[in-house]
C-alpha positions as CSV (number, residue, x, y, z in Angstrom):
1,X,340.3,87.5,322.5
2,X,337.9,85.0,323.8
3,X,335.4,85.3,321.0
4,X,338.3,85.1,318.5
5,X,339.6,82.0,320.1
6,X,336.2,80.2,320.1
7,X,335.6,81.3,316.5
8,X,338.9,79.9,315.4
9,X,338.2,76.6,317.2
10,X,334.7,76.5,315.6
11,X,336.3,77.0,312.2
12,X,338.7,74.1,312.8
13,X,335.7,71.9,313.6
14,X,333.9,73.1,310.5
15,X,336.9,72.3,308.3
16,X,337.1,68.9,309.8
17,X,333.4,68.3,309.1
18,X,333.9,69.6,305.5
19,X,336.8,67.2,304.9
20,X,334.8,64.3,306.2
21,X,331.7,65.2,304.1
22,X,333.6,66.2,300.9
23,X,332.5,63.3,298.8
24,X,329.0,63.0,300.3
25,X,326.2,64.4,298.2
26,X,323.1,64.3,300.3
27,X,320.3,66.9,299.9
28,X,320.3,69.3,302.8
29,X,324.0,69.3,303.7
30,X,324.9,72.5,301.7
31,X,321.8,74.2,303.1
32,X,322.9,73.5,306.7
33,X,326.4,74.7,306.0
34,X,325.0,77.9,304.4
35,X,322.6,78.6,307.3
36,X,325.3,78.2,309.9
37,X,328.0,80.1,308.0
38,X,327.3,83.4,309.9
39,X,327.9,81.6,313.3
40,X,330.9,79.7,312.1
41,X,332.6,82.1,309.8
42,X,331.2,85.6,310.6
43,X,329.8,88.0,308.1
44,X,331.4,90.2,305.3
45,X,334.5,89.9,303.2
46,X,337.4,88.3,305.0
47,X,340.3,85.9,304.5
48,X,339.5,82.4,305.6
49,X,341.5,79.2,305.4
50,X,339.4,76.7,303.4
51,X,339.0,73.0,303.7
52,X,341.7,72.6,301.0
53,X,344.1,74.6,303.2
54,X,344.2,77.6,300.9
55,X,343.5,81.1,302.2
56,X,340.7,82.7,300.2
57,X,339.4,86.3,300.3
58,X,335.6,85.8,300.2
59,X,332.2,86.4,301.8
60,X,331.4,83.2,303.6
61,X,327.8,84.2,304.0
62,X,327.4,84.3,300.2
63,X,326.4,80.8,299.1
64,X,329.3,80.5,296.6
65,X,331.8,81.6,299.2
66,X,330.4,79.2,301.8
67,X,330.8,76.3,299.3
68,X,334.3,77.4,298.5
69,X,335.2,77.3,302.2
70,X,333.8,73.8,302.6
71,X,335.5,72.6,299.4
72,X,332.2,71.8,297.7
73,X,332.4,74.3,294.8
74,X,333.1,72.9,291.3
75,X,334.7,69.8,292.7
76,X,334.5,67.9,289.4
77,X,336.3,70.8,287.7
78,X,339.1,70.9,290.3
79,X,339.7,67.2,290.0
80,X,339.9,67.5,286.2
81,X,342.3,70.4,286.3
82,X,344.5,68.5,288.8
83,X,344.6,65.6,286.3
84,X,345.7,67.9,283.6
85,X,348.5,70.1,285.1
86,X,351.6,69.3,287.1
87,X,354.7,70.8,288.6
88,X,356.3,73.4,286.3
89,X,353.3,73.9,283.9
90,X,352.1,77.3,282.8
91,X,348.4,77.9,282.6
92,X,345.9,80.7,281.8
93,X,342.8,81.3,284.0
94,X,340.6,83.7,282.0
95,X,337.7,84.9,284.1
96,X,339.3,84.3,287.5
97,X,336.8,86.0,289.7
98,X,338.1,85.9,293.3
99,X,340.9,83.4,292.6
100,X,339.4,80.1,293.8
101,X,340.6,78.1,290.8
102,X,343.7,80.2,290.3
103,X,344.9,79.4,293.8
104,X,344.4,75.7,293.3
105,X,346.3,75.8,289.9
106,X,349.1,77.8,291.6
107,X,349.4,75.1,294.3
108,X,349.7,72.4,291.7
109,X,352.1,74.0,289.2
110,X,354.4,75.3,292.0
111,X,357.0,78.0,291.9
112,X,358.6,76.6,288.8
113,X,355.4,77.0,286.9
114,X,353.2,80.0,286.2
115,X,349.6,81.1,286.4
116,X,348.3,84.0,284.3
117,X,345.0,85.2,285.7
118,X,342.6,87.6,283.9
119,X,339.8,89.4,285.6
120,X,338.0,92.6,284.5
121,X,335.7,93.1,287.5
122,X,337.5,95.6,289.9
123,X,335.9,94.1,293.0
124,X,336.9,90.6,292.0
125,X,340.4,91.8,291.2
126,X,340.8,93.1,294.8
127,X,339.8,89.8,296.2
128,X,342.0,87.9,293.7
129,X,345.1,90.0,294.6
130,X,344.4,89.4,298.3
131,X,344.1,85.6,297.8
132,X,347.3,85.5,295.8
133,X,349.2,87.6,298.4
134,X,347.9,85.6,301.4
135,X,349.1,82.3,299.9
136,X,352.4,83.9,298.8
137,X,351.9,82.7,295.2
138,X,354.5,84.8,293.6
139,X,354.2,82.8,290.4
140,X,350.7,84.1,289.8
141,X,350.5,87.1,287.5
142,X,347.3,89.1,287.6
143,X,346.0,90.9,284.6
144,X,343.2,93.3,285.7
145,X,341.8,93.5,282.1
146,X,339.3,91.8,279.8
147,X,340.9,89.2,277.5
148,X,339.4,90.0,274.1
149,X,339.9,90.0,270.3
150,X,341.3,93.5,270.2
151,X,343.4,96.0,272.1
152,X,342.2,99.1,273.8
153,X,339.2,99.4,276.1
154,X,335.7,97.8,276.3
155,X,332.4,98.5,277.9
156,X,332.0,96.1,280.8
157,X,328.8,95.5,282.7
158,X,329.4,95.0,286.4
159,X,326.8,92.8,288.3
160,X,326.0,93.2,292.0
161,X,326.5,89.4,292.0
162,X,330.2,88.5,291.9
163,X,330.9,86.3,288.9
164,X,328.0,87.5,286.8
165,X,329.7,90.6,285.3
166,X,330.0,90.5,281.5
167,X,331.2,92.4,278.4
168,X,328.0,91.2,276.6
169,X,325.2,93.6,276.2
170,X,321.4,92.8,276.1
171,X,321.5,89.9,278.5
172,X,318.8,88.8,281.0
173,X,320.9,90.2,283.9
174,X,319.6,93.1,285.9
175,X,321.2,95.8,288.1
176,X,324.3,96.2,286.0
177,X,326.6,99.2,286.1
178,X,328.6,99.8,282.9
179,X,332.2,100.9,283.2
180,X,335.2,101.0,280.8
181,X,338.0,98.5,281.3
182,X,341.2,97.9,279.4
183,X,341.2,94.9,277.1
184,X,343.9,93.0,275.2
185,X,344.5,90.1,272.9
186,X,346.4,87.3,274.7
187,X,348.5,86.7,271.5
188,X,349.7,90.3,271.8
189,X,350.6,89.8,275.5
190,X,352.5,86.6,274.6
191,X,354.4,88.4,271.8
192,X,355.2,91.3,274.2
193,X,356.8,88.8,276.7
194,X,354.1,89.3,279.3
195,X,353.2,85.5,279.2
196,X,355.8,82.8,279.0
197,X,355.2,79.7,276.9
198,X,354.5,76.9,276.4
199,X,351.0,77.0,277.9
200,X,349.7,73.7,279.1
201,X,346.1,74.6,279.9
202,X,343.6,77.4,279.4
203,X,340.5,77.7,281.5
204,X,337.8,80.2,280.2
205,X,334.7,81.4,282.1
206,X,333.8,84.9,280.9
207,X,330.0,85.1,280.8
208,X,329.5,85.0,277.1
209,X,332.7,86.5,275.8
210,X,334.5,83.1,275.2
211,X,334.5,83.5,271.4
212,X,336.3,86.9,271.6
213,X,338.9,85.4,274.0
214,X,339.6,82.5,271.6
215,X,339.8,84.9,268.7
216,X,342.5,86.8,270.5
217,X,344.7,83.7,271.1
218,X,344.7,81.9,267.7
219,X,348.5,82.0,267.5
220,X,348.9,80.5,271.0
221,X,346.4,77.8,270.3
222,X,348.0,76.9,267.0
223,X,351.5,76.7,268.3
224,X,351.1,75.3,271.9
225,X,347.9,73.4,271.4
226,X,346.9,73.6,275.1
227,X,344.1,71.8,276.8
228,X,341.1,74.1,277.0
229,X,338.3,74.1,279.6
230,X,335.5,76.4,278.7
231,X,332.1,77.2,280.0
232,X,329.2,77.0,277.7
233,X,326.4,79.4,278.7
234,X,323.8,79.7,275.9
235,X,321.9,82.5,277.6
236,X,325.0,84.6,277.6
237,X,326.2,83.7,274.1
238,X,322.8,84.3,272.5
239,X,322.7,88.1,272.8
240,X,325.7,88.3,270.5
241,X,324.2,85.9,268.0
242,X,326.5,83.1,269.1
243,X,326.0,79.5,270.2
244,X,328.1,76.6,271.5
245,X,328.7,75.7,267.8
246,X,330.5,79.0,267.3
247,X,332.5,78.6,270.4
248,X,333.7,75.1,269.8
249,X,334.0,75.7,266.1
250,X,336.9,78.1,266.9
251,X,338.9,75.1,268.2
252,X,337.8,72.4,265.8
253,X,340.2,73.5,263.0
254,X,343.2,73.0,265.3
255,X,342.4,69.3,265.9
256,X,340.5,69.0,269.2
257,X,338.1,66.5,270.7
258,X,335.4,67.7,273.0
259,X,334.0,66.3,276.2
260,X,331.2,67.6,278.4
261,X,332.3,67.5,282.0
262,X,329.9,66.3,284.7
263,X,329.8,64.8,288.2
264,X,328.5,61.3,288.4
265,X,325.4,60.6,290.4
266,X,325.5,58.9,293.8
267,X,325.8,59.6,297.4
268,X,329.6,59.4,297.3
269,X,329.9,61.1,293.9
270,X,331.2,64.4,295.2
271,X,334.5,65.4,293.6
272,X,334.3,62.7,291.0
273,X,334.6,63.6,287.3
274,X,333.2,62.0,284.2
275,X,333.2,62.8,280.5
276,X,330.7,62.5,277.7
277,X,332.0,63.1,274.2
278,X,330.1,65.8,272.3
279,X,329.8,66.8,268.7
280,X,330.9,70.4,268.2
281,X,328.3,70.9,265.6
282,X,325.5,70.1,268.0
283,X,323.7,72.7,270.2
284,X,324.8,72.2,273.8
285,X,322.9,73.2,277.0
286,X,324.7,75.0,279.8
287,X,327.8,73.0,280.7
288,X,331.6,72.9,280.9
289,X,333.5,71.4,278.0
290,X,337.0,70.0,278.1
291,X,338.8,70.4,274.8
292,X,341.7,68.0,274.2
293,X,344.2,68.4,271.4
294,X,344.5,65.3,269.3
295,X,347.9,63.7,269.5
296,X,348.8,65.2,272.8
297,X,349.7,62.6,275.4
298,X,347.2,62.3,278.3
299,X,347.8,61.6,281.9
300,X,346.6,58.1,282.9
301,X,343.7,59.7,284.9
302,X,342.6,61.7,281.8
303,X,343.0,58.7,279.5
304,X,340.7,56.7,281.8
305,X,338.0,59.4,281.5
306,X,338.3,59.5,277.7
307,X,338.2,55.7,277.5
308,X,335.1,55.5,279.7
309,X,333.4,58.2,277.5
310,X,334.0,56.1,274.4
311,X,332.3,53.1,276.0
312,X,329.5,55.0,277.7
């Protein structure tokens, strides 16, 4: 009882420190947080309340899990997503991992909206389901499958590192275990009534299978013209003979503009988001790209990012 009490108080202090340092980007702060995580948070998979107030099923002694607890993981992405969605929107999170972004999206769209989360790694699915349940996000629907360009099953390479599992063969990753997982086209799920439309936003992070995901939702993209946030990972695209040109080229015919997402430099740059417009025909390095359908009204915050990108 005593140890639990002091651990709880220590976590309260850590959350307060995390909130205070959220915007601060000084070399060494994440390292101190990571080194003290076993003392503050304990070891092994567990449900913890993060700086954002969400309950997350994670391993706080893993670097990524520690940064999620302190609210320092993908902060520029979270800020961008919050600019893009609102109450009542429906969104797809393809490549959900443990549910960090899904849980934030669920918080923002609320019970009148919907989040459709796709994850093929069985270990991540377990954490995702726990995170959804702990936050009572009944409007999140979990699909424990690989979103793809066909129906049936697919060989899936599970990595010992959560978030690195992939359906791509011949990558640089090691220690992989191959399993069979079900796969489906998102268009087929929409037509079967499993996903309600319209879809406002699609976030894709599937370690090199982004092209297959987009090929499986051409109808949805054509009809709903959602915003798309996709990871560009050349090392994972290359084994399939693909590049960023192939990935963005799948959206270009539908009338999209493309912006590389980055976090501005500066001590207080944490959580800030900036755009740089990119040519889809160019070869991009590893980054995240926000794809905005032309003619779709932007929130004022998004419009500011676009305007700044034009004058950069």
